[in-house]
Structures are given as structure tokens and as C-alpha cells.
VEXFI-776715 format. One record per residue (C-alpha): residue in three letters; residue number from 1; x, y, z. Coordinates in steps of 0.001 Angstrom, whole numbers, plus 500000, padded with zeros to 6 digits. Layout:
// VEXFI-776715
<atom><residu>ALA</residu><num>NUM</num><u>X</u><v>Y</v><w>Z</w></atom>
...
END
This chain:
// VEXFI-776715
<atom><residu>MET</residu><num>1</num><u>500000</u><v>500000</v><w>500000</w></atom>
<atom><residu>SER</residu><num>2</num><u>501414</u><v>503421</v><w>499096</w></atom>
<atom><residu>LYS</residu><num>3</num><u>502333</u><v>505830</v><w>501876</w></atom>
<atom><residu>LYS</residu><num>4</num><u>499718</u><v>508488</v><w>502577</w></atom>
<atom><residu>VAL</residu><num>5</num><u>500937</u><v>511993</v><w>501711</w></atom>
<atom><residu>ALA</residu><num>6</num><u>499937</u><v>514785</v><w>504074</w></atom>
<atom><residu>LEU</residu><num>7</num><u>498726</u><v>518117</v><w>502777</w></atom>
<atom><residu>GLY</residu><num>8</num><u>501261</u><v>520925</v><w>502715</w></atom>
<atom><residu>ARG</residu><num>9</num><u>500908</u><v>523992</v><w>504900</w></atom>
<atom><residu>GLY</residu><num>10</num><u>499541</u><v>526073</v><w>502041</w></atom>
<atom><residu>LEU</residu><num>11</num><u>496595</u><v>523836</v><w>501194</w></atom>
<atom><residu>LYS</residu><num>12</num><u>495796</u><v>523244</v><w>504860</w></atom>
<atom><residu>SER</residu><num>13</num><u>495677</u><v>526956</v><w>505544</w></atom>
<atom><residu>LEU</residu><num>14</num><u>493503</u><v>527605</v><w>502518</w></atom>
<atom><residu>LEU</residu><num>15</num><u>491020</u><v>524958</v><w>503571</w></atom>
<atom><residu>SER</residu><num>16</num><u>491033</u><v>526002</v><w>507219</w></atom>
<atom><residu>ASP</residu><num>17</num><u>490292</u><v>529605</v><w>506248</w></atom>
<atom><residu>THR</residu><num>18</num><u>486968</u><v>528559</v><w>504760</w></atom>
<atom><residu>PRO</residu><num>19</num><u>483794</u><v>528001</v><w>506807</w></atom>
<atom><residu>ASP</residu><num>20</num><u>483179</u><v>524705</v><w>508597</w></atom>
<atom><residu>THR</residu><num>21</num><u>481839</u><v>521791</v><w>506607</w></atom>
<atom><residu>GLU</residu><num>22</num><u>478136</u><v>522153</v><w>506052</w></atom>
<atom><residu>LYS</residu><num>23</num><u>475786</u><v>519679</v><w>507655</w></atom>
<atom><residu>LEU</residu><num>24</num><u>474733</u><v>516927</v><w>505337</w></atom>
<atom><residu>GLU</residu><num>25</num><u>471083</u><v>517715</v><w>505897</w></atom>
<atom><residu>GLU</residu><num>26</num><u>471816</u><v>521088</v><w>504225</w></atom>
<atom><residu>VAL</residu><num>27</num><u>473431</u><v>519384</v><w>501238</w></atom>
<atom><residu>ALA</residu><num>28</num><u>470709</u><v>516948</v><w>500250</w></atom>
<atom><residu>PRO</residu><num>29</num><u>467670</u><v>515638</v><w>502113</w></atom>
<atom><residu>SER</residu><num>30</num><u>468555</u><v>511957</v><w>501505</w></atom>
<atom><residu>THR</residu><num>31</num><u>472045</u><v>512032</v><w>503050</w></atom>
<atom><residu>ALA</residu><num>32</num><u>473404</u><v>511840</v><w>506584</w></atom>
<atom><residu>SER</residu><num>33</num><u>476270</u><v>513638</v><w>508345</w></atom>
<atom><residu>THR</residu><num>34</num><u>479202</u><v>511647</v><w>509764</w></atom>
<atom><residu>SER</residu><num>35</num><u>482271</u><v>513147</v><w>511457</w></atom>
<atom><residu>GLY</residu><num>36</num><u>481897</u><v>516495</v><w>509671</w></atom>
<atom><residu>MET</residu><num>37</num><u>481723</u><v>514887</v><w>506220</w></atom>
<atom><residu>SER</residu><num>38</num><u>478980</u><v>514617</v><w>503620</w></atom>
<atom><residu>GLU</residu><num>39</num><u>478177</u><v>511692</v><w>501353</w></atom>
<atom><residu>ILE</residu><num>40</num><u>477520</u><v>513249</v><w>497950</w></atom>
<atom><residu>LEU</residu><num>41</num><u>476292</u><v>511637</v><w>494732</w></atom>
<atom><residu>LEU</residu><num>42</num><u>478999</u><v>511489</v><w>492058</w></atom>
<atom><residu>ALA</residu><num>43</num><u>476423</u><v>512606</v><w>489506</w></atom>
<atom><residu>ASN</residu><num>44</num><u>476064</u><v>515899</v><w>491419</w></atom>
<atom><residu>ILE</residu><num>45</num><u>479789</u><v>516745</v><w>491285</w></atom>
<atom><residu>GLU</residu><num>46</num><u>481439</u><v>518696</v><w>488444</w></atom>
<atom><residu>VAL</residu><num>47</num><u>485190</u><v>518468</v><w>487802</w></atom>
<atom><residu>ASN</residu><num>48</num><u>487399</u><v>521420</v><w>488683</w></atom>
<atom><residu>PRO</residu><num>49</num><u>487686</u><v>523743</v><w>485641</w></atom>
<atom><residu>PHE</residu><num>50</num><u>490952</u><v>525093</v><w>487093</w></atom>
<atom><residu>GLN</residu><num>51</num><u>492565</u><v>521638</v><w>487378</w></atom>
<atom><residu>PRO</residu><num>52</num><u>496169</u><v>522055</v><w>486126</w></atom>
<atom><residu>ARG</residu><num>53</num><u>496673</u><v>518315</v><w>485798</w></atom>
<atom><residu>GLN</residu><num>54</num><u>495384</u><v>517064</v><w>482452</w></atom>
<atom><residu>GLN</residu><num>55</num><u>496844</u><v>513546</v><w>482259</w></atom>
<atom><residu>PHE</residu><num>56</num><u>496270</u><v>510691</v><w>484712</w></atom>
<atom><residu>ASP</residu><num>57</num><u>498184</u><v>507405</v><w>484708</w></atom>
<atom><residu>GLN</residu><num>58</num><u>495473</u><v>504944</v><w>483727</w></atom>
<atom><residu>ASP</residu><num>59</num><u>497196</u><v>501929</v><w>485309</w></atom>
<atom><residu>ALA</residu><num>60</num><u>497608</u><v>503775</v><w>488613</w></atom>
<atom><residu>LEU</residu><num>61</num><u>493995</u><v>504960</v><w>488390</w></atom>
<atom><residu>LYS</residu><num>62</num><u>492817</u><v>501372</v><w>487910</w></atom>
<atom><residu>GLU</residu><num>63</num><u>494893</u><v>500204</v><w>490895</w></atom>
<atom><residu>LEU</residu><num>64</num><u>493331</u><v>502926</v><w>493043</w></atom>
<atom><residu>SER</residu><num>65</num><u>489842</u><v>501960</v><w>491889</w></atom>
<atom><residu>GLU</residu><num>66</num><u>490482</u><v>498331</v><w>492882</w></atom>
<atom><residu>SER</residu><num>67</num><u>491649</u><v>499507</v><w>496317</w></atom>
<atom><residu>ILE</residu><num>68</num><u>488530</u><v>501667</v><w>496658</w></atom>
<atom><residu>LYS</residu><num>69</num><u>486342</u><v>498653</v><w>495878</w></atom>
<atom><residu>VAL</residu><num>70</num><u>487893</u><v>496833</v><w>498856</w></atom>
<atom><residu>HIS</residu><num>71</num><u>488560</u><v>499629</v><w>501364</w></atom>
<atom><residu>GLY</residu><num>72</num><u>486379</u><v>502503</v><w>500195</w></atom>
<atom><residu>ILE</residu><num>73</num><u>487680</u><v>506104</v><w>499990</w></atom>
<atom><residu>ILE</residu><num>74</num><u>489886</u><v>506692</v><w>503035</w></atom>
<atom><residu>GLN</residu><num>75</num><u>490566</u><v>510410</v><w>502404</w></atom>
<atom><residu>PRO</residu><num>76</num><u>487443</u><v>512414</v><w>501431</w></atom>
<atom><residu>ILE</residu><num>77</num><u>487510</u><v>514719</v><w>498426</w></atom>
<atom><residu>THR</residu><num>78</num><u>486880</u><v>518456</v><w>498826</w></atom>
<atom><residu>VAL</residu><num>79</num><u>484147</u><v>520300</v><w>496919</w></atom>
<atom><residu>ARG</residu><num>80</num><u>482476</u><v>523690</v><w>496825</w></atom>
<atom><residu>LYS</residu><num>81</num><u>478710</u><v>524150</v><w>496733</w></atom>
<atom><residu>LEU</residu><num>82</num><u>477218</u><v>525645</v><w>493564</w></atom>
<atom><residu>ASN</residu><num>83</num><u>473556</u><v>525315</v><w>494578</w></atom>
<atom><residu>HIS</residu><num>84</num><u>471387</u><v>523104</v><w>496774</w></atom>
<atom><residu>THR</residu><num>85</num><u>472361</u><v>519866</v><w>495029</w></atom>
<atom><residu>GLN</residu><num>86</num><u>475273</u><v>520663</v><w>492663</w></atom>
<atom><residu>PHE</residu><num>87</num><u>478934</u><v>520759</v><w>493675</w></atom>
<atom><residu>GLN</residu><num>88</num><u>482298</u><v>521415</v><w>492059</w></atom>
<atom><residu>LEU</residu><num>89</num><u>485499</u><v>519548</v><w>492831</w></atom>
<atom><residu>ILE</residu><num>90</num><u>488246</u><v>521506</v><w>494607</w></atom>
<atom><residu>SER</residu><num>91</num><u>490741</u><v>518716</v><w>495266</w></atom>
<atom><residu>GLY</residu><num>92</num><u>490860</u><v>514938</v><w>494941</w></atom>
<atom><residu>GLU</residu><num>93</num><u>490120</u><v>514472</v><w>491236</w></atom>
<atom><residu>ARG</residu><num>94</num><u>492169</u><v>511263</v><w>491101</w></atom>
<atom><residu>ARG</residu><num>95</num><u>490042</u><v>509770</v><w>493903</w></atom>
<atom><residu>PHE</residu><num>96</num><u>486912</u><v>511118</v><w>492198</w></atom>
<atom><residu>GLN</residu><num>97</num><u>487796</u><v>509488</v><w>488853</w></atom>
<atom><residu>ALA</residu><num>98</num><u>488813</u><v>506212</v><w>490546</w></atom>
<atom><residu>ALA</residu><num>99</num><u>485533</u><v>506136</v><w>492480</w></atom>
<atom><residu>LYS</residu><num>100</num><u>483585</u><v>506418</v><w>489221</w></atom>
<atom><residu>LEU</residu><num>101</num><u>485743</u><v>503667</v><w>487737</w></atom>
<atom><residu>ALA</residu><num>102</num><u>485011</u><v>501489</v><w>490783</w></atom>
<atom><residu>GLY</residu><num>103</num><u>481278</u><v>501924</v><w>490210</w></atom>
<atom><residu>LEU</residu><num>104</num><u>480548</u><v>503984</v><w>493329</w></atom>
<atom><residu>LYS</residu><num>105</num><u>477403</u><v>506122</v><w>493335</w></atom>
<atom><residu>SER</residu><num>106</num><u>478536</u><v>508546</v><w>496035</w></atom>
<atom><residu>VAL</residu><num>107</num><u>481714</u><v>509664</v><w>497822</w></atom>
<atom><residu>PRO</residu><num>108</num><u>482556</u><v>511250</v><w>501188</w></atom>
<atom><residu>ALA</residu><num>109</num><u>483371</u><v>514939</v><w>500796</w></atom>
<atom><residu>TYR</residu><num>110</num><u>484157</u><v>518096</v><w>502707</w></atom>
<atom><residu>VAL</residu><num>111</num><u>482034</u><v>521027</v><w>501500</w></atom>
<atom><residu>ARG</residu><num>112</num><u>483798</u><v>524406</v><w>501420</w></atom>
<atom><residu>LEU</residu><num>113</num><u>483048</u><v>527903</v><w>500224</w></atom>
<atom><residu>ALA</residu><num>114</num><u>485611</u><v>529177</v><w>497712</w></atom>
<atom><residu>ASP</residu><num>115</num><u>485739</u><v>531757</v><w>494934</w></atom>
<atom><residu>ASP</residu><num>116</num><u>487393</u><v>531128</v><w>491557</w></atom>
<atom><residu>GLN</residu><num>117</num><u>490812</u><v>532396</v><w>492663</w></atom>
<atom><residu>GLN</residu><num>118</num><u>490795</u><v>530178</v><w>495741</w></atom>
<atom><residu>MET</residu><num>119</num><u>489757</u><v>527257</v><w>493530</w></atom>
<atom><residu>LEU</residu><num>120</num><u>492694</u><v>527868</v><w>491211</w></atom>
<atom><residu>GLU</residu><num>121</num><u>495121</u><v>528308</v><w>494096</w></atom>
<atom><residu>MET</residu><num>122</num><u>493967</u><v>525132</v><w>495847</w></atom>
<atom><residu>ALA</residu><num>123</num><u>494152</u><v>523112</v><w>492630</w></atom>
<atom><residu>LEU</residu><num>124</num><u>497660</u><v>524362</v><w>491836</w></atom>
<atom><residu>ILE</residu><num>125</num><u>498956</u><v>523768</v><w>495356</w></atom>
<atom><residu>GLU</residu><num>126</num><u>497520</u><v>520259</v><w>495480</w></atom>
<atom><residu>ASN</residu><num>127</num><u>499106</u><v>519587</v><w>492097</w></atom>
<atom><residu>ILE</residu><num>128</num><u>502517</u><v>520778</v><w>493347</w></atom>
<atom><residu>GLN</residu><num>129</num><u>502318</u><v>518405</v><w>496314</w></atom>
<atom><residu>ARG</residu><num>130</num><u>502171</u><v>515333</v><w>494069</w></atom>
<atom><residu>GLU</residu><num>131</num><u>505283</u><v>513169</v><w>494331</w></atom>
<atom><residu>ASN</residu><num>132</num><u>505825</u><v>512436</v><w>490640</w></atom>
<atom><residu>LEU</residu><num>133</num><u>505924</u><v>515942</v><w>489160</w></atom>
<atom><residu>ASN</residu><num>134</num><u>508881</u><v>516814</v><w>486957</w></atom>
<atom><residu>PRO</residu><num>135</num><u>510735</u><v>520109</v><w>487593</w></atom>
<atom><residu>ILE</residu><num>136</num><u>509101</u><v>521924</v><w>484652</w></atom>
<atom><residu>GLU</residu><num>137</num><u>505590</u><v>521030</v><w>485856</w></atom>
<atom><residu>ILE</residu><num>138</num><u>506486</u><v>522411</v><w>489287</w></atom>
<atom><residu>ALA</residu><num>139</num><u>507989</u><v>525567</v><w>487788</w></atom>
<atom><residu>LEU</residu><num>140</num><u>504921</u><v>526183</v><w>485617</w></atom>
<atom><residu>SER</residu><num>141</num><u>502614</u><v>525725</v><w>488617</w></atom>
<atom><residu>TYR</residu><num>142</num><u>504706</u><v>528195</v><w>490632</w></atom>
<atom><residu>GLN</residu><num>143</num><u>504534</u><v>530676</v><w>487755</w></atom>
<atom><residu>ARG</residu><num>144</num><u>500752</u><v>530339</v><w>487507</w></atom>
<atom><residu>LEU</residu><num>145</num><u>500390</u><v>530931</v><w>491251</w></atom>
<atom><residu>ILE</residu><num>146</num><u>502431</u><v>534118</v><w>490915</w></atom>
<atom><residu>THR</residu><num>147</num><u>500743</u><v>535506</v><w>487802</w></atom>
<atom><residu>GLU</residu><num>148</num><u>497163</u><v>534262</v><w>488161</w></atom>
<atom><residu>CYS</residu><num>149</num><u>496826</u><v>534395</v><w>491951</w></atom>
<atom><residu>ASN</residu><num>150</num><u>498836</u><v>537622</v><w>492361</w></atom>
<atom><residu>LEU</residu><num>151</num><u>501302</u><v>536094</v><w>494811</w></atom>
<atom><residu>LYS</residu><num>152</num><u>504822</u><v>537310</v><w>495498</w></atom>
<atom><residu>GLN</residu><num>153</num><u>507638</u><v>534769</v><w>495770</w></atom>
<atom><residu>GLU</residu><num>154</num><u>507725</u><v>535095</v><w>499561</w></atom>
<atom><residu>GLN</residu><num>155</num><u>503976</u><v>534465</v><w>499772</w></atom>
<atom><residu>LEU</residu><num>156</num><u>504277</u><v>531544</v><w>497361</w></atom>
<atom><residu>GLY</residu><num>157</num><u>506993</u><v>529986</v><w>499528</w></atom>
<atom><residu>ASP</residu><num>158</num><u>504693</u><v>530187</v><w>502546</w></atom>
<atom><residu>ARG</residu><num>159</num><u>501790</u><v>528704</v><w>500580</w></atom>
<atom><residu>VAL</residu><num>160</num><u>503724</u><v>525637</v><w>499404</w></atom>
<atom><residu>GLY</residu><num>161</num><u>505990</u><v>525249</v><w>502455</w></atom>
<atom><residu>LYS</residu><num>162</num><u>509210</u><v>525968</v><w>500536</w></atom>
<atom><residu>GLN</residu><num>163</num><u>512100</u><v>528380</v><w>500994</w></atom>
<atom><residu>ARG</residu><num>164</num><u>512066</u><v>531382</v><w>498654</w></atom>
<atom><residu>SER</residu><num>165</num><u>515395</u><v>530219</v><w>497172</w></atom>
<atom><residu>THR</residu><num>166</num><u>513793</u><v>526897</v><w>496215</w></atom>
<atom><residu>VAL</residu><num>167</num><u>510931</u><v>528677</v><w>494479</w></atom>
<atom><residu>THR</residu><num>168</num><u>513405</u><v>530957</v><w>492672</w></atom>
<atom><residu>ASN</residu><num>169</num><u>515487</u><v>527996</v><w>491465</w></atom>
<atom><residu>TYR</residu><num>170</num><u>512420</u><v>526383</v><w>489900</w></atom>
<atom><residu>LEU</residu><num>171</num><u>511237</u><v>529608</v><w>488255</w></atom>
<atom><residu>ARG</residu><num>172</num><u>514665</u><v>530127</v><w>486681</w></atom>
<atom><residu>LEU</residu><num>173</num><u>514209</u><v>526859</v><w>484782</w></atom>
<atom><residu>LEU</residu><num>174</num><u>511546</u><v>528541</v><w>482636</w></atom>
<atom><residu>LYS</residu><num>175</num><u>514251</u><v>530817</v><w>481192</w></atom>
<atom><residu>LEU</residu><num>176</num><u>516153</u><v>527853</v><w>479742</w></atom>
<atom><residu>PRO</residu><num>177</num><u>515906</u><v>527133</v><w>475981</w></atom>
<atom><residu>PRO</residu><num>178</num><u>512900</u><v>524956</v><w>475072</w></atom>
<atom><residu>ASP</residu><num>179</num><u>515002</u><v>521888</v><w>474212</w></atom>
<atom><residu>ILE</residu><num>180</num><u>516516</u><v>521861</v><w>477708</w></atom>
<atom><residu>GLN</residu><num>181</num><u>513090</u><v>522315</v><w>479288</w></atom>
<atom><residu>ILE</residu><num>182</num><u>511785</u><v>519374</v><w>477252</w></atom>
<atom><residu>ALA</residu><num>183</num><u>514684</u><v>517204</v><w>478425</w></atom>
<atom><residu>LEU</residu><num>184</num><u>513845</u><v>518137</v><w>482031</w></atom>
<atom><residu>ARG</residu><num>185</num><u>510182</u><v>517387</v><w>481451</w></atom>
<atom><residu>ASP</residu><num>186</num><u>511030</u><v>513994</v><w>479942</w></atom>
<atom><residu>ASN</residu><num>187</num><u>513477</u><v>513156</v><w>482780</w></atom>
<atom><residu>ARG</residu><num>188</num><u>516450</u><v>513046</v><w>480415</w></atom>
<atom><residu>LEU</residu><num>189</num><u>518058</u><v>515757</v><w>482522</w></atom>
<atom><residu>SER</residu><num>190</num><u>518175</u><v>516058</v><w>486303</w></atom>
<atom><residu>MET</residu><num>191</num><u>517366</u><v>519117</v><w>488380</w></atom>
<atom><residu>GLY</residu><num>192</num><u>521016</u><v>519231</v><w>489480</w></atom>
<atom><residu>HIS</residu><num>193</num><u>522211</u><v>519413</v><w>485876</w></atom>
<atom><residu>ALA</residu><num>194</num><u>519647</u><v>522096</v><w>485058</w></atom>
<atom><residu>ARG</residu><num>195</num><u>520624</u><v>524251</v><w>488043</w></atom>
<atom><residu>ALA</residu><num>196</num><u>524223</u><v>524164</v><w>486859</w></atom>
<atom><residu>ILE</residu><num>197</num><u>523230</u><v>525091</v><w>483289</w></atom>
<atom><residu>VAL</residu><num>198</num><u>520987</u><v>527974</v><w>484367</w></atom>
<atom><residu>SER</residu><num>199</num><u>523929</u><v>529572</v><w>486197</w></atom>
<atom><residu>VAL</residu><num>200</num><u>525267</u><v>530424</v><w>482722</w></atom>
<atom><residu>GLU</residu><num>201</num><u>523297</u><v>533278</v><w>481175</w></atom>
<atom><residu>ASP</residu><num>202</num><u>524157</u><v>532896</v><w>477484</w></atom>
<atom><residu>PRO</residu><num>203</num><u>521594</u><v>530580</v><w>475754</w></atom>
<atom><residu>ALA</residu><num>204</num><u>524196</u><v>529350</v><w>473245</w></atom>
<atom><residu>SER</residu><num>205</num><u>526510</u><v>528321</v><w>476070</w></atom>
<atom><residu>GLN</residu><num>206</num><u>523598</u><v>526651</v><w>477853</w></atom>
<atom><residu>LEU</residu><num>207</num><u>522863</u><v>524582</v><w>474744</w></atom>
<atom><residu>TYR</residu><num>208</num><u>526561</u><v>523721</v><w>474395</w></atom>
<atom><residu>ILE</residu><num>209</num><u>526695</u><v>522422</v><w>477973</w></atom>
<atom><residu>PHE</residu><num>210</num><u>523424</u><v>520567</v><w>477466</w></atom>
<atom><residu>LYS</residu><num>211</num><u>524817</u><v>518737</v><w>474422</w></atom>
<atom><residu>LYS</residu><num>212</num><u>527975</u><v>517857</v><w>476348</w></atom>
<atom><residu>ILE</residu><num>213</num><u>525842</u><v>516328</v><w>479109</w></atom>
<atom><residu>LEU</residu><num>214</num><u>523977</u><v>514134</v><w>476634</w></atom>
<atom><residu>SER</residu><num>215</num><u>526997</u><v>513110</v><w>474550</w></atom>
<atom><residu>GLU</residu><num>216</num><u>529433</u><v>512511</v><w>477418</w></atom>
<atom><residu>ASP</residu><num>217</num><u>527045</u><v>511533</v><w>480234</w></atom>
<atom><residu>LEU</residu><num>218</num><u>528507</u><v>514195</v><w>482534</w></atom>
<atom><residu>SER</residu><num>219</num><u>527867</u><v>514116</v><w>486273</w></atom>
<atom><residu>VAL</residu><num>220</num><u>526379</u><v>517106</v><w>488070</w></atom>
<atom><residu>ARG</residu><num>221</num><u>529804</u><v>517936</v><w>489524</w></atom>
<atom><residu>ASN</residu><num>222</num><u>531345</u><v>517839</v><w>486027</w></atom>
<atom><residu>VAL</residu><num>223</num><u>528621</u><v>520155</v><w>484717</w></atom>
<atom><residu>GLU</residu><num>224</num><u>529104</u><v>522586</v><w>487599</w></atom>
<atom><residu>ASP</residu><num>225</num><u>532828</u><v>522749</v><w>486787</w></atom>
<atom><residu>LEU</residu><num>226</num><u>532150</u><v>523175</v><w>483063</w></atom>
<atom><residu>ALA</residu><num>227</num><u>529572</u><v>525902</v><w>483730</w></atom>
<atom><residu>ARG</residu><num>228</num><u>532089</u><v>527833</v><w>485835</w></atom>
<atom><residu>GLN</residu><num>229</num><u>534712</u><v>527530</v><w>483095</w></atom>
<atom><residu>VAL</residu><num>230</num><u>532293</u><v>528682</v><w>480403</w></atom>
<atom><residu>ALA</residu><num>231</num><u>531054</u><v>531583</v><w>482546</w></atom>
<atom><residu>GLN</residu><num>232</num><u>534656</u><v>532679</v><w>483143</w></atom>
<atom><residu>GLY</residu><num>233</num><u>535526</u><v>532324</v><w>479464</w></atom>
<atom><residu>SER</residu><num>234</num><u>537994</u><v>529474</v><w>480025</w></atom>
<atom><residu>GLY</residu><num>235</num><u>535738</u><v>526601</v><w>478963</w></atom>
<atom><residu>GLN</residu><num>236</num><u>536147</u><v>524989</v><w>475564</w></atom>
<atom><residu>LYS</residu><num>237</num><u>533101</u><v>526629</v><w>474049</w></atom>
<atom><residu>PRO</residu><num>238</num><u>532531</u><v>525797</v><w>470383</w></atom>
<atom><residu>ALA</residu><num>239</num><u>533593</u><v>528498</v><w>467983</w></atom>
<atom><residu>GLU</residu><num>240</num><u>530035</u><v>529009</v><w>466873</w></atom>
<atom><residu>ALA</residu><num>241</num><u>528975</u><v>529865</v><w>470425</w></atom>
<atom><residu>ALA</residu><num>242</num><u>531113</u><v>532978</v><w>470237</w></atom>
<atom><residu>ALA</residu><num>243</num><u>529837</u><v>534006</v><w>466826</w></atom>
<atom><residu>VAL</residu><num>244</num><u>528746</u><v>537591</v><w>466406</w></atom>
<atom><residu>ALA</residu><num>245</num><u>524967</u><v>537975</v><w>466464</w></atom>
<atom><residu>PRO</residu><num>246</num><u>523351</u><v>539415</v><w>463321</w></atom>
<atom><residu>LYS</residu><num>247</num><u>522719</u><v>543152</v><w>463429</w></atom>
<atom><residu>ASN</residu><num>248</num><u>519162</u><v>542805</v><w>462157</w></atom>
<atom><residu>PRO</residu><num>249</num><u>516844</u><v>542270</v><w>465200</w></atom>
<atom><residu>GLU</residu><num>250</num><u>514605</u><v>539884</v><w>463252</w></atom>
<atom><residu>MET</residu><num>251</num><u>517631</u><v>537821</v><w>462195</w></atom>
<atom><residu>ARG</residu><num>252</num><u>518897</u><v>537750</v><w>465795</w></atom>
<atom><residu>GLN</residu><num>253</num><u>515518</u><v>536502</v><w>466945</w></atom>
<atom><residu>LEU</residu><num>254</num><u>515484</u><v>533872</v><w>464190</w></atom>
<atom><residu>GLN</residu><num>255</num><u>519013</u><v>532759</v><w>465084</w></atom>
<atom><residu>THR</residu><num>256</num><u>518049</u><v>532303</v><w>468730</w></atom>
<atom><residu>LYS</residu><num>257</num><u>514909</u><v>530399</v><w>467782</w></atom>
<atom><residu>LEU</residu><num>258</num><u>516790</u><v>528055</v><w>465422</w></atom>
<atom><residu>SER</residu><num>259</num><u>519565</u><v>527509</v><w>467962</w></atom>
<atom><residu>SER</residu><num>260</num><u>516988</u><v>526425</v><w>470525</w></atom>
<atom><residu>HIS</residu><num>261</num><u>515202</u><v>524182</v><w>468010</w></atom>
<atom><residu>PHE</residu><num>262</num><u>518337</u><v>522353</v><w>466878</w></atom>
<atom><residu>GLY</residu><num>263</num><u>520099</u><v>522291</v><w>470252</w></atom>
<atom><residu>THR</residu><num>264</num><u>523191</u><v>523936</v><w>468802</w></atom>
<atom><residu>LYS</residu><num>265</num><u>524362</u><v>527470</v><w>468040</w></atom>
<atom><residu>ILE</residu><num>266</num><u>523053</u><v>528340</v><w>464583</w></atom>
<atom><residu>ASN</residu><num>267</num><u>525031</u><v>530965</v><w>462667</w></atom>
<atom><residu>ILE</residu><num>268</num><u>523143</u><v>533228</v><w>460254</w></atom>
<atom><residu>LYS</residu><num>269</num><u>524974</u><v>535527</v><w>457852</w></atom>
<atom><residu>SER</residu><num>270</num><u>522907</u><v>537888</v><w>455718</w></atom>
<atom><residu>ASP</residu><num>271</num><u>523317</u><v>541138</v><w>453831</w></atom>
<atom><residu>GLY</residu><num>272</num><u>519584</u><v>541809</v><w>454085</w></atom>
<atom><residu>GLN</residu><num>273</num><u>518735</u><v>540070</v><w>450829</w></atom>
<atom><residu>LYS</residu><num>274</num><u>520681</u><v>536818</v><w>450748</w></atom>
<atom><residu>GLY</residu><num>275</num><u>522930</u><v>534850</v><w>453068</w></atom>
<atom><residu>GLU</residu><num>276</num><u>523497</u><v>531463</v><w>454638</w></atom>
<atom><residu>ILE</residu><num>277</num><u>522466</u><v>529423</v><w>457671</w></atom>
<atom><residu>ARG</residu><num>278</num><u>525219</u><v>527283</v><w>459205</w></atom>
<atom><residu>ILE</residu><num>279</num><u>524351</u><v>524330</v><w>461474</w></atom>
<atom><residu>PRO</residu><num>280</num><u>527447</u><v>522906</v><w>463238</w></atom>
<atom><residu>PHE</residu><num>281</num><u>527640</u><v>519398</v><w>464714</w></atom>
<atom><residu>LEU</residu><num>282</num><u>530074</u><v>517858</v><w>467200</w></atom>
<atom><residu>SER</residu><num>283</num><u>529974</u><v>514191</v><w>466184</w></atom>
<atom><residu>VAL</residu><num>284</num><u>528354</u><v>511702</v><w>463841</w></atom>
<atom><residu>GLU</residu><num>285</num><u>525712</u><v>511094</v><w>466524</w></atom>
<atom><residu>ASP</residu><num>286</num><u>525061</u><v>514819</v><w>466753</w></atom>
<atom><residu>LEU</residu><num>287</num><u>524765</u><v>515022</v><w>462948</w></atom>
<atom><residu>ASN</residu><num>288</num><u>522235</u><v>512180</v><w>462936</w></atom>
<atom><residu>ARG</residu><num>289</num><u>520263</u><v>513969</v><w>465644</w></atom>
<atom><residu>ILE</residu><num>290</num><u>520096</u><v>517107</v><w>463497</w></atom>
<atom><residu>LEU</residu><num>291</num><u>519139</u><v>515082</v><w>460421</w></atom>
<atom><residu>ASP</residu><num>292</num><u>516316</u><v>513516</v><w>462407</w></atom>
<atom><residu>ILE</residu><num>293</num><u>515049</u><v>516997</v><w>463276</w></atom>
<atom><residu>LEU</residu><num>294</num><u>515250</u><v>517950</v><w>459604</w></atom>
<atom><residu>LYS</residu><num>295</num><u>513550</u><v>514653</v><w>458692</w></atom>
<atom><residu>VAL</residu><num>296</num><u>516273</u><v>513983</v><w>456114</w></atom>
END
């Protein structure tokens, strides 16, 4: 049986700030109140429109549904009341979906009062507290809490029970080139590697280090050393990384976009009418990778 994960301080405080659970007699005339919880028909519950999690592991969902068939729902879901009989899910969508899969007609639930912003904040915080999130998912959730819930980094740290420096480190990942973010998302790159890369500001140098990690299977310590060397100008950066950026702003933007797409520093030379695009590669494997991107 998997270990039960406790709610973080942020979600607890959000839930505790809302009024006490309503009596079941106030929810529906055919239900009964037990230990401050209500038994609510699944058909009367809408999913959370602010749910940041879009994909659910179907095998894990099936396992949970089998457990629910035997043991029932141990941890109630949390909903908000829309009217006398209709409710909207705040947290616990995985349990909600598994209960439907198990064939249950009703589930135990806490009923809270919450506006749309509180709904979004609760959903994001619950999502962050999942154990299997990748660093980019966490960073994106932090960013949404800041921009959509109008939180400052200090407030966000308090909400999710993290130091401000931890929050900052995750947010910095969103400044990395897309290819590096994708590698983080797909678990081809560790958080330790990414933190070392993000210490270098130049995107071309970041991509150079990223390629070195993949081609040479560098440890985090090796990447930290390489990042320091590159930042100080003593690392063996490829010649193309030091290439002069085009003067035309549109060409500079295009060069940056292509460099990110191909995972290497693209060099564009143009006189405004004609020119050339140069795509360097470091090895036969790197060339094949680029050819795959080009679908050649």
C-alpha cells in the first residue's frame, strides 16, 4: 500500500480559512452527516475547471479503483457548493475518477466555500504536492500561482511550504531554451544538471553544455565545473557559440529560435537580401540527431 501523503501547509491553511463543513442535511435531504463529512452523489459533482493536471496514469487509476472497491475512499475529496444539490470539485480528482471507475454512486466529501481564485490556488497547490511531478511542471505551477493568483515569491513559499530560494530555482528553469526544458520534462536531465546550466546566462553556452551532458554523460559535479569555466571564458566553448549575432533584430531573433530548436548554436549571415544558415555538429551522433530533426 502506498504511503499516505499529508497536505502541505499552504493547502491546509487555505482549507482552514473557509467556513466549517456544512451539515449533510443542508446538502441533500437523503444524506446523513458523519464526522463532519457529507456523502455526495457522484452525479452531482462537476470536475474542477481550474485543474492544472490534464493527464492521469490509467494503470495507477485502475489500481486505486480496485483499492477503493475493497477499502472505500479513506481520504474524502473536497468540493464547493454551487447550489442546493450541485457541487464542484476543489481537490481529489484522482480519487473522484477512481471512484467512478470502481462503480461507486457517492463519495465522502468536505464542502467548502471558495471563489474562483481560491479554487485555482487550491488546485495548483495540490498539484505541486504530488510526488511524481517533473521540475518543469512544478515551475509552471509556481509561475501560475504568481501571475494568476497575484502572489509574490515570499507568499508563494509560505503557501507551498518551501524556501524562497527553492521557488526561485524552479522559476529560473523557465528561462532555459525549450530543448533543455523538454529534456527536464522527459526526465532526460536532472534538476542538478539544470541548476548548473541555468547559472550560465548565454543561451548558446547553455545549449553547448546541454549537448555535452547528453553526449558525454557528465555528472552534476562535472557540469558545475564546466559551467564555471564557460562563465569565466575558460571553457572549451565551440567556435560558433562565440559568433557575432546578426545586426538585424529579426535575424537575431530567428538565430536564437533556430539555435533552441536544433540544440546547437546556429550561425546566420545575411546582407539583408541573401545569406546562409550554418548548422554545426560535434559528432556523427550529433549530425544524425540534426538530420532527424530535419527529417532527412
